[in-house]
C-alpha positions as CSV (number, residue, x, y, z in Angstrom):
1,M,8.6,-0.1,24.9
2,S,5.7,-1.6,24.0
3,L,2.2,-0.9,23.0
4,K,1.0,-4.0,22.2
5,S,-1.9,-5.5,20.7
6,S,-3.9,-7.2,24.0
7,D,-4.6,-3.7,25.1
8,T,-8.3,-3.9,26.9
9,H,-9.5,-0.8,28.6
10,R,-7.3,-1.1,31.3
11,N,-5.6,1.8,31.8
12,A,-6.4,3.3,28.7
13,A,-6.4,6.9,29.4
14,N,-4.4,6.7,31.6
15,S,-2.5,10.5,31.9
16,E,0.6,9.8,33.1
17,S,1.4,7.3,30.6
18,P,3.2,9.4,27.3
19,L,1.6,5.9,25.0
20,I,-1.4,4.1,26.3
21,K,-0.6,1.3,28.9
22,R,-1.2,-1.9,27.6
23,E,-1.6,-5.6,29.2
24,Q,0.2,-5.3,32.5
25,N,0.4,-1.5,32.7
26,V,3.3,-1.6,30.0
27,A,3.5,1.9,28.8
28,P,7.4,2.6,27.5
29,A,8.9,1.3,30.1
30,G,11.4,2.7,32.5
31,S,13.5,3.9,28.7
32,W,10.7,6.8,28.7
33,A,10.9,8.4,31.4
34,K,14.4,8.0,32.1
35,G,14.7,10.3,28.2
36,K,12.8,12.8,29.4
37,V,14.4,13.1,32.1
38,A,17.8,13.2,30.7
39,A,16.3,15.3,27.5
40,L,15.0,18.1,30.5
41,V,18.7,18.2,31.7
42,L,20.1,18.8,28.8
43,A,17.7,21.2,28.3
44,V,18.6,23.1,31.5
45,L,22.5,23.1,31.2
46,Q,22.1,23.9,27.6
47,S,20.6,27.0,28.2
48,V,23.1,27.7,31.1
49,A,26.2,26.8,28.8
50,P,25.9,25.8,25.8
51,M,27.7,22.1,25.3
52,T,28.3,20.3,22.3
53,P,27.7,16.2,22.8
54,V,31.9,16.1,23.8
55,D,31.0,18.6,26.5
56,V,27.8,16.3,27.7
57,F,29.3,12.9,27.5
58,G,32.6,13.7,28.4
59,G,34.6,12.3,25.5
60,S,34.6,12.0,21.6
61,V,31.0,11.0,20.3
62,P,30.3,10.6,17.0
63,V,27.4,12.7,15.3
64,A,25.4,10.1,14.7
65,E,25.1,9.3,18.7
66,A,23.6,12.9,19.3
67,V,20.9,11.9,16.9
68,L,18.3,12.6,19.4
69,T,19.8,15.6,21.1
70,N,20.6,17.3,17.9
71,P,18.2,20.4,17.1
72,N,19.5,20.5,13.1
73,T,17.7,17.1,12.2
74,R,16.0,16.9,10.1
75,I,12.2,15.6,10.4
76,P,9.2,16.3,8.6
77,K,6.7,18.6,9.9
78,A,3.3,17.2,8.6
79,G,2.2,13.8,7.3
80,D,2.0,14.9,4.3
81,V,5.6,16.1,4.1
82,A,6.7,12.5,4.9
83,L,4.3,10.8,2.4
84,R,6.2,13.2,-0.2
85,R,10.3,12.0,0.7
86,A,9.0,8.5,1.1
87,I,7.4,8.0,-2.8
88,P,10.2,6.0,-4.6
89,A,13.5,7.6,-6.5
90,L,12.7,6.0,-9.6
91,N,13.7,8.9,-11.9
92,V,17.0,10.4,-11.0
93,E,16.2,14.0,-12.6
94,T,12.8,14.1,-10.8
95,K,14.2,13.5,-7.2
96,K,17.1,15.3,-8.0
97,M,14.3,18.7,-8.1
98,Q,12.7,17.5,-5.3
99,E,15.7,17.4,-3.1
100,L,16.8,20.9,-4.3
101,I,13.2,22.6,-3.6
102,E,13.0,20.6,-0.4
103,E,16.7,22.6,0.9
104,L,14.3,25.8,0.1
105,S,12.1,25.1,3.0
106,Y,14.7,24.9,5.3
107,L,16.4,27.8,4.2
108,L,13.2,29.7,4.4
109,R,13.0,29.0,7.9
110,I,16.3,30.8,8.7
111,P,15.0,33.7,10.2
112,Q,16.2,37.3,9.9
113,R,18.5,38.0,6.7
114,K,17.4,34.5,4.2
115,P,19.6,33.5,1.9
116,Y,17.9,33.9,-1.2
117,G,20.5,33.3,-3.2
118,S,21.4,30.3,-2.8
119,M,17.5,30.0,-2.7
120,A,17.6,31.1,-6.7
121,K,20.6,29.2,-7.0
122,N,18.7,25.9,-6.2
123,T,15.7,26.8,-8.1
124,K,17.5,27.7,-11.5
125,E,19.2,24.5,-11.3
126,A,15.9,22.5,-10.8
127,L,15.0,24.4,-13.5
128,E,17.9,23.5,-15.7
129,I,17.2,20.0,-15.1
130,A,13.7,20.2,-16.2
131,T,14.6,22.0,-19.2
132,K,17.8,19.1,-20.3
133,S,16.5,16.9,-19.4
134,K,12.2,16.7,-19.9
135,D,12.6,13.5,-22.4
136,A,14.3,11.2,-19.6
137,I,11.2,12.8,-17.1
138,L,8.6,12.1,-19.3
139,N,9.7,8.7,-20.4
140,A,10.1,7.9,-16.9
141,V,5.9,7.5,-17.3
142,G,4.0,4.2,-18.5
143,P,1.9,5.0,-21.3
144,Q,-1.6,5.6,-19.4
145,F,-0.2,8.3,-17.9
146,R,1.8,10.3,-20.4
147,Q,-0.7,12.8,-20.7
148,Q,-1.4,13.2,-16.9
149,A,2.5,13.5,-17.0
150,E,2.5,16.2,-19.2
151,G,0.2,18.5,-18.2
152,I,2.4,18.6,-14.4
153,Y,5.7,19.0,-16.8
154,A,4.3,22.1,-18.1
155,S,3.0,23.2,-14.7
156,L,6.9,23.1,-13.4
157,I,7.4,25.5,-16.2
158,E,5.6,28.0,-16.8
159,G,3.0,29.3,-14.6
160,R,2.7,31.9,-11.1
161,T,3.5,28.0,-9.1
162,S,6.3,27.2,-11.5
163,Y,10.1,27.0,-11.4
164,K,9.8,30.7,-12.6
165,G,7.1,32.2,-10.4
166,L,9.6,30.7,-7.1
167,L,12.2,32.9,-8.6
168,E,9.5,35.7,-9.0
169,A,8.9,35.5,-5.2
170,I,12.8,34.5,-4.5
171,D,14.0,37.7,-6.5
172,A,11.4,40.0,-4.9
173,Q,12.5,38.3,-1.5
174,D,8.9,38.1,-0.4
175,A,9.6,35.0,1.8
176,D,5.7,34.5,2.6
177,V,4.7,34.2,-1.8
178,A,7.2,32.2,-2.0
179,S,6.7,29.1,0.6
180,V,2.8,29.1,-0.7
181,R,4.8,28.7,-4.0
182,I,7.8,26.6,-2.6
183,Q,4.5,24.1,-1.7
184,A,3.4,24.1,-5.0
185,V,5.9,23.4,-6.6
186,L,6.8,20.2,-4.6
187,N,3.1,18.9,-4.5
188,N,3.7,18.9,-8.8
189,L,6.7,16.8,-8.1
190,A,5.2,14.8,-6.0
191,Q,2.6,13.7,-8.2
192,L,4.9,13.0,-11.2
193,E,7.4,11.0,-9.2
194,L,3.9,8.9,-7.9
195,L,3.3,8.9,-12.0
196,Q,6.5,7.4,-12.1
197,A,6.4,4.5,-9.6
198,P,2.8,2.1,-10.1
199,A,4.1,-0.3,-8.2
200,L,6.6,-1.6,-5.5
201,P,10.1,-1.3,-6.7
202,F,11.5,-4.0,-4.6
203,T,10.1,-7.9,-3.8
204,V,8.8,-8.8,-0.3
205,P,10.2,-11.3,1.3
206,A,8.8,-14.5,0.1
207,Q,8.4,-16.0,3.9
208,Y,5.5,-13.3,3.7
209,S,3.7,-14.3,0.9
210,N,0.8,-15.5,3.1
211,L,-0.3,-11.8,4.0
212,P,-2.3,-9.0,2.2
213,R,-0.1,-6.4,0.5
214,L,-0.5,-2.9,-0.9
215,N,1.7,-1.8,-4.2
216,G,1.4,1.5,-4.0
217,R,-0.6,3.8,-1.8
218,A,-4.2,3.9,-0.8
219,T,-7.0,6.8,1.0
220,V,-9.2,6.0,3.6
221,A,-11.7,7.9,4.7
222,L,-12.7,7.6,8.6
223,E,-16.0,8.6,10.2
224,I,-16.0,9.0,13.6
225,A,-18.8,9.1,16.2
226,R,-19.4,10.8,19.4
227,K,-19.5,9.1,22.6
228,G,-23.0,10.0,24.5
229,G,-24.0,12.2,21.8
230,D,-21.1,15.0,22.4
231,K,-20.8,16.8,19.2
232,F,-17.4,17.5,17.3
233,V,-16.2,21.5,16.6
234,L,-15.0,22.2,13.1
235,K,-12.7,24.8,12.1
236,A,-13.9,28.3,12.8
237,G,-16.9,28.9,11.5
238,G,-17.7,25.3,10.1
239,G,-19.9,24.9,13.4
240,A,-20.7,21.7,15.3
241,K,-21.0,17.6,13.5
242,D,-22.3,14.7,14.8
243,T,-19.6,12.7,13.5
244,A,-15.9,13.6,12.3
245,T,-14.0,12.5,8.9
246,L,-10.3,11.6,8.8
247,E,-8.5,10.7,5.8
248,L,-5.7,8.6,6.1
249,V,-3.0,7.6,3.7
250,L,-2.2,4.3,3.2
251,D,1.8,3.5,2.2
252,G,2.4,0.3,0.8
253,Y,6.1,1.7,-0.8
254,S,7.8,2.0,2.4
255,A,5.5,-0.3,4.1
256,P,3.6,-3.0,1.6
257,I,2.4,-5.8,4.5
258,T,1.4,-3.3,7.5
259,A,-0.4,-0.8,4.5
260,G,-1.9,-4.3,2.8
261,N,-3.3,-6.0,6.1
262,F,-5.2,-2.5,7.6
263,A,-6.1,-1.9,3.8
264,D,-7.4,-5.4,3.3
265,L,-9.6,-5.3,7.2
266,I,-11.2,-2.1,6.0
267,S,-12.1,-2.8,2.8
268,R,-13.9,-6.0,4.5
269,Q,-15.7,-3.1,7.2
270,A,-14.2,-4.8,9.8
271,F,-13.1,-1.9,11.9
272,D,-16.9,-0.7,11.7
273,G,-18.6,-0.4,14.7
274,V,-14.9,-0.4,16.8
275,Q,-14.3,2.0,19.3
276,L,-11.5,4.0,20.1
277,I,-9.2,4.5,22.8
278,A,-8.0,7.9,23.7
279,G,-4.8,8.3,25.9
280,Q,-2.0,11.3,26.2
281,Q,0.4,10.4,23.1
282,S,-1.6,8.3,20.9
283,I,-5.6,7.2,20.1
284,I,-5.9,3.3,19.6
285,T,-8.5,0.9,18.2
286,K,-9.7,-1.4,21.2
287,G,-10.0,-4.9,21.1
288,D,-8.8,-7.7,18.6
289,I,-10.5,-7.6,14.9
290,P,-11.8,-10.9,14.0
291,A,-10.8,-11.3,10.1
292,A,-7.1,-10.6,11.3
293,Q,-7.6,-13.6,13.9
294,G,-4.7,-16.4,13.1
295,R,-2.3,-13.9,10.8
296,V,0.9,-12.3,11.7
297,L,2.6,-9.3,10.9
298,P,6.4,-8.6,11.2
299,L,7.5,-5.4,12.6
300,E,8.1,-3.4,8.7
301,I,10.5,0.0,8.9
302,K,12.2,1.0,5.6
303,V,15.1,3.5,6.9
304,A,15.2,6.4,4.8
305,G,18.3,5.5,1.7
306,E,17.4,2.3,2.2
307,F,15.8,0.6,-1.0
308,E,13.7,-1.9,0.9
309,P,11.8,-2.1,4.4
310,E,13.2,-4.4,6.9
311,Y,11.6,-7.0,9.2
312,R,11.4,-7.6,12.9
313,T,14.1,-5.0,13.2
314,Q,14.0,-2.1,15.2
315,V,15.7,1.4,13.4
316,D,18.9,2.0,15.3
317,V,18.0,5.6,16.2
318,Q,21.2,6.3,18.0
319,G,22.9,5.2,15.5
320,G,21.9,7.9,13.1
321,E,19.2,5.4,11.6
322,I,15.8,7.7,11.0
323,P,12.8,5.7,9.1
324,I,11.5,7.1,5.8
325,L,8.4,7.2,7.9
326,P,9.4,8.7,11.2
327,I,6.2,8.5,13.9
328,S,7.5,11.7,15.0
329,V,4.5,13.4,13.5
330,Y,1.5,14.4,14.6
331,G,-1.0,12.2,13.0
332,A,1.0,9.0,12.0
333,V,-1.4,5.5,11.5
334,V,1.1,3.0,13.2
335,A,0.6,-0.8,13.6
336,A,0.4,-1.9,17.9
337,H,3.2,-4.2,19.0
338,D,1.8,-7.4,18.9
339,P,1.7,-8.8,22.6
340,S,4.2,-11.5,22.0
341,S,7.0,-10.1,21.0
342,E,7.9,-6.4,19.6
343,A,9.3,-7.9,16.9
344,L,5.9,-8.5,15.5
345,S,3.4,-6.2,15.0
346,S,-0.5,-6.5,15.7
347,A,-2.4,-7.2,12.8
348,S,-5.7,-6.0,14.7
349,Q,-5.3,-2.8,16.2
350,M,-3.6,0.4,15.2
351,F,-3.3,3.7,16.9
352,F,-2.8,7.6,15.9
353,Y,0.2,8.8,17.2
354,L,-0.3,12.7,19.1
355,Y,3.3,13.5,18.5
356,D,4.7,16.5,21.5
357,R,8.1,18.4,21.4
358,K,7.7,17.3,25.3
359,F,8.0,14.2,25.3
360,A,11.5,14.0,22.5
361,G,14.8,14.7,21.9
362,L,16.7,17.7,21.3
363,G,16.3,17.2,17.7
364,G,13.1,16.8,18.1
365,L,12.3,12.7,17.5
366,S,10.3,10.8,19.6
367,F,11.8,8.3,21.7
368,D,9.3,5.7,20.2
369,E,11.1,6.5,16.8
370,G,12.0,3.2,15.1
371,Q,10.4,1.0,17.4
372,F,6.6,0.5,15.8
373,S,5.6,0.2,12.0
374,V,4.2,3.6,10.5
375,F,2.2,2.7,7.8
376,G,0.5,6.4,6.9
377,Y,-0.8,9.3,7.5
378,I,-3.8,11.8,8.3
379,T,-4.2,14.3,6.0
380,K,-7.1,15.6,6.5
381,G,-9.3,16.3,9.8
382,I,-6.1,16.4,11.7
383,E,-7.3,18.8,13.7
384,L,-10.2,17.0,14.9
385,L,-8.4,14.4,16.5
386,S,-7.2,16.6,20.3
387,Q,-11.2,16.1,20.6
388,F,-11.1,12.0,20.5
389,K,-12.5,10.5,23.7
390,T,-12.4,6.8,24.5
391,G,-15.5,5.6,23.8
392,D,-16.2,7.4,20.6
393,V,-16.7,4.8,17.6
394,I,-15.2,3.8,14.0
395,Q,-18.7,4.4,12.3
396,S,-17.6,3.3,9.2
397,A,-14.0,3.2,7.7
398,R,-14.0,2.9,3.2
399,I,-10.9,3.1,0.8
400,T,-11.8,6.0,-1.3
401,E,-9.0,5.5,-3.7
402,G,-6.2,2.6,-4.5
403,A,-8.3,0.1,-4.1
404,E,-6.8,-2.0,-6.7
405,R,-3.8,-1.7,-5.3
406,L,-4.4,-4.2,-2.7
407,N,-3.1,-7.5,-3.7
408,L,-4.7,-10.5,-1.6
409,P,-2.4,-13.8,-1.6
410,S,-4.0,-16.9,-3.2
411,S,-6.2,-19.1,-1.5
């Protein structure tokens, strides 16, 4: 399946394609259609007579081979969650606290009788780690960030959105309040982890030293203008506007070369005036960017649990590998494939993935999972994506935070 860089306007918004068709009507070839049919058949069979993987495939099947149809597959529901999980685990105490509280999000989704006892146990364990390992947690932060880290640490110990505040909500069995406080604690832990990881914990392969690199994260603001004078309708009470503002977070921790390439182009205002092509499953930038001419990017995917990205290799999702930045999230920011090879990414074209469960396995994984370089997510303005049309234009693209983390090769 291919979403190749040489896409032009032909077949741009074909409603029959799960992704915008490229070149000679190259879409997710028969694999997508076969996968969708298989998923529908399995869904019907499962509703009539629930089956195990052994029933479906007629033999003993390892759990990993059923990953696309496993309803318990834990993929993030939103880009901010995926970004939080992708922060390098440089301090074991902070990461352990994050894992314990992340577990609460899943426990809270259990319908009817919720396991408040297990939730309280996890929270108490996280509080104990924070109390006993204060020095180890704060010493993992550089001196320039120490004061900021101490403030975040204090918010984890005391206050309504601390571990103690979370325990109060759990003891009261108030699911709504607990949900808000879980997210507040997780956001604080993520901020602490970012302070503990000021640079990449691995070395980018030497053969890619001629390419820009993003050492960490950068935030980008995109202003999109409507085609033909139409307006974007904002949230309830927000009225209508001529332009839409999107905020993107580019993740160099997981895809330093891909994120670095696009951060470099954005810093040079190379996307200003570029048109968008809206399809059923993606919104892609149109045409090549002259500033990227001559660049060749490798496919770059970091597998969850691995220390560094893999290059020029698609992920074995059927074998149980899941990218740390999954494409199965609405608003994923992705590099298109290079027209010459699916082992390469386009240095010119990116797209926003419009994830839809209708085009996914029963476990929620897109059939495109593990085939593209995902290098960030839309974190604000995501509700406007459904209004984008072919011909809308990127009026401006600017890095608003993290420009100092962009490392350019010496000429």
